[in-house]
C-alpha positions as CSV (number, residue, x, y, z in Angstrom):
1,M,41.1,19.1,53.1
2,A,44.3,18.0,51.3
3,T,46.2,20.4,49.1
4,S,49.1,19.9,46.7
5,P,52.5,20.5,48.3
6,G,53.7,24.1,48.4
7,K,50.4,25.6,47.4
8,S,47.8,27.3,49.6
9,P,44.1,26.8,49.1
10,A,43.8,30.6,48.3
11,L,46.4,30.3,45.6
12,E,44.7,27.3,44.0
13,A,41.4,29.2,44.0
14,G,43.0,32.1,42.3
15,N,44.6,29.8,39.8
16,T,41.2,28.3,39.0
17,E,39.7,31.7,38.4
18,T,42.5,32.6,36.0
19,T,42.4,29.4,34.0
20,G,38.6,29.7,33.8
21,L,39.1,32.9,31.9
22,L,42.0,31.8,29.8
23,S,41.8,28.7,27.5
24,A,44.5,26.0,27.6
25,T,45.8,27.3,24.2
26,V,46.2,30.8,25.7
27,V,48.0,29.5,28.8
28,A,50.3,27.4,26.7
29,G,51.1,30.4,24.5
30,L,51.9,32.6,27.5
31,R,54.2,29.8,29.0
32,N,56.2,29.9,25.8
33,L,57.3,33.5,26.6
34,G,60.8,33.6,28.0
35,A,61.1,29.8,27.7
36,I,60.8,28.4,24.2
37,I,60.8,32.0,22.9
38,S,64.0,33.9,24.1
39,P,63.7,36.9,26.4
40,P,64.7,39.4,23.6
41,L,62.2,37.9,21.2
42,T,59.6,37.9,24.0
43,K,59.8,41.6,24.3
44,L,59.5,42.1,20.6
45,L,56.5,39.7,20.4
46,I,54.7,41.5,23.3
47,A,55.2,44.9,21.7
48,N,54.0,43.6,18.3
49,S,50.9,42.0,20.0
50,L,50.1,45.3,21.7
51,K,50.1,47.0,18.2
52,L,47.8,44.3,16.9
53,T,45.4,44.8,19.8
54,L,45.3,48.6,19.5
55,H,45.3,48.9,15.8
56,P,43.8,45.7,14.3
57,D,42.9,47.3,11.0
58,A,46.2,49.0,10.5
59,T,49.0,47.7,8.3
60,I,51.7,46.7,10.8
61,A,55.2,46.0,9.6
62,P,56.1,42.4,10.1
63,V,58.9,41.4,12.5
64,P,60.3,38.3,10.8
65,E,62.8,37.4,13.5
66,I,59.8,36.6,15.8
67,Y,58.7,33.7,13.6
68,A,62.1,32.6,12.3
69,S,62.9,29.7,14.7
70,N,59.4,28.5,15.5
71,A,56.5,30.2,13.7
72,A,53.7,28.1,15.1
73,C,54.9,28.7,18.7
74,A,55.3,32.4,18.1
75,K,51.8,32.8,16.5
76,Q,50.3,30.9,19.5
77,S,52.0,33.2,21.9
78,E,51.0,36.3,19.9
79,Y,47.4,35.2,20.0
80,A,47.8,34.5,23.8
81,V,49.1,38.0,24.5
82,V,46.3,39.7,22.5
83,T,43.7,37.6,24.3
84,L,45.2,38.2,27.7
85,Y,45.2,42.0,27.2
86,A,41.6,42.0,25.9
87,L,40.3,39.9,28.8
88,A,42.3,42.0,31.4
89,T,40.8,45.2,30.0
90,K,37.3,43.8,29.8
91,H,37.4,42.7,33.5
92,G,39.1,46.0,34.6
93,W,42.3,44.5,35.9
94,D,45.1,46.9,37.0
95,G,48.7,46.1,36.5
96,L,49.1,44.4,40.0
97,H,46.1,42.2,39.5
98,L,47.4,41.1,36.0
99,R,50.8,40.3,37.6
100,Q,49.2,38.2,40.3
101,Q,47.2,36.2,37.8
102,L,50.2,35.6,35.6
103,E,52.4,34.5,38.5
104,Q,49.8,31.9,39.4
105,L,50.2,30.4,36.0
106,G,53.9,29.6,36.5
107,L,55.2,31.9,33.7
108,D,58.8,33.0,33.3
109,A,59.5,35.8,35.7
110,G,60.9,38.1,32.9
111,A,57.8,37.5,30.8
112,V,55.6,38.4,33.7
113,D,57.5,41.6,34.3
114,E,57.3,42.6,30.6
115,L,53.6,41.7,30.2
116,S,52.7,43.6,33.3
117,R,54.8,46.7,32.4
118,V,53.4,46.9,28.9
119,Y,49.8,46.5,30.1
120,E,50.2,49.1,32.8
121,D,51.8,51.6,30.4
122,S,49.2,51.0,27.7
123,R,46.1,50.5,29.9
124,K,44.4,53.8,29.0
125,E,44.8,53.1,25.3
126,L,43.5,49.5,25.7
127,V,40.4,50.8,27.6
128,L,39.7,53.3,24.9
129,R,40.1,50.6,22.2
130,Q,37.7,48.3,24.1
131,L,35.1,51.1,24.1
132,Q,35.2,51.2,20.3
133,L,34.0,47.6,20.0
134,G,30.4,46.7,19.4
135,H,27.5,48.8,18.1
136,S,27.2,52.4,19.0
137,F,23.9,54.0,20.0
138,P,22.1,56.0,17.2
139,H,22.8,59.7,17.3
140,I,19.5,61.6,17.2
141,T,19.8,65.1,15.6
142,D,16.2,65.8,14.6
143,I,12.7,65.4,16.2
144,Q,9.4,65.7,14.4
145,W,6.0,65.5,15.9
146,R,2.4,66.0,15.1
147,I,-0.9,65.7,17.0
148,V,-3.4,63.1,15.7
149,C,-6.9,62.6,16.8
150,D,-8.9,59.3,16.4
151,V,-11.9,59.5,14.1
152,K,-13.9,56.9,15.9
153,S,-13.4,54.5,18.8
154,S,-13.7,50.7,18.6
155,T,-17.2,50.8,20.2
156,S,-18.6,53.9,18.6
157,D,-18.7,55.8,15.3
158,C,-18.1,59.0,17.1
159,S,-14.7,60.4,17.8
160,T,-13.5,60.2,21.4
161,G,-11.7,63.4,21.0
162,V,-8.6,62.0,22.5
163,A,-5.4,63.6,21.1
164,N,-2.3,61.5,20.6
165,F,1.1,62.6,19.7
166,H,3.0,61.0,16.7
167,I,6.7,61.3,17.5
168,N,9.5,60.6,15.0
169,L,13.1,60.7,16.0
170,G,15.8,60.6,13.4
171,N,19.0,62.1,11.9
172,F,20.4,63.2,8.6
173,R,22.9,61.3,6.5
174,P,26.2,63.3,6.3
175,S,26.7,62.4,2.6
176,S,23.3,63.1,1.1
177,G,21.4,65.1,3.7
178,E,18.6,62.5,3.6
179,R,16.6,62.2,6.8
180,V,16.6,58.7,8.3
181,T,14.0,57.6,10.9
182,I,15.5,55.9,14.0
183,V,12.4,55.3,16.0
184,E,8.7,56.3,15.6
185,F,5.9,55.9,18.1
186,V,2.5,57.3,19.2
187,C,1.7,58.3,22.7
188,N,-1.0,60.2,24.6
189,A,-0.5,63.4,26.6
190,E,0.2,61.5,29.9
191,E,2.8,59.2,28.3
192,L,4.4,62.2,26.5
193,Q,4.7,64.0,29.8
194,S,6.3,60.9,31.4
195,L,8.8,60.8,28.6
196,I,9.7,64.4,29.0
197,N,10.2,64.0,32.8
198,R,12.5,61.0,32.2
199,L,14.5,63.0,29.7
200,K,14.9,65.8,32.2
201,E,16.1,63.3,34.8
202,I,18.7,62.1,32.4
203,E,19.8,65.6,31.6
204,R,20.1,66.4,35.3
205,H,22.1,63.2,35.9
206,C,24.5,64.0,33.0
207,N,25.0,67.6,34.3
208,Q,25.8,66.2,37.8
209,M,28.3,63.7,36.3
210,A,30.0,66.5,34.3
211,V,30.7,68.6,37.3
212,A,31.6,65.7,39.6
């Protein structure tokens, strides 16, 4: 199998993996760092991109010198760094793995050093930020239940005497104290016991994780 001069098959495979995650726009933006964008401005841009990643809703003071010479190029690189850190965090890369991926893209060595250093130093904050994305699970603070009994079955006018449990899980709005239903369901005694057993299993698992 023929390969391009100076490149091993393993390196080419790794390069394919990286470019599969990063779009051409992102790769081009990263290649601007330390090349079209000077090394001092590269450091400023990476630091500013990290702030945008960790605090997207905050008002971050502009750094006009980053955009003075080539605003379009700087914005592309800023977008590239934010995307890189988001993907690296999502896929659980450590600093060494990030460095290896960047080196395969043929980036400026100084830019690779700075991107890797900032990522490693801020990895914990990036992971915590990633965990805040998306929808959180509902927080249940109140359980209501009552026993209901069918009046008659589908085949007879007489009650079967089977008791069912009407379960309502909800919480209270902090502002008004109004109760809000999250989920409501009906189950028989056997199903209720199965639910209780599963909840106990979850409780045991959480206790084991807490002391591990």
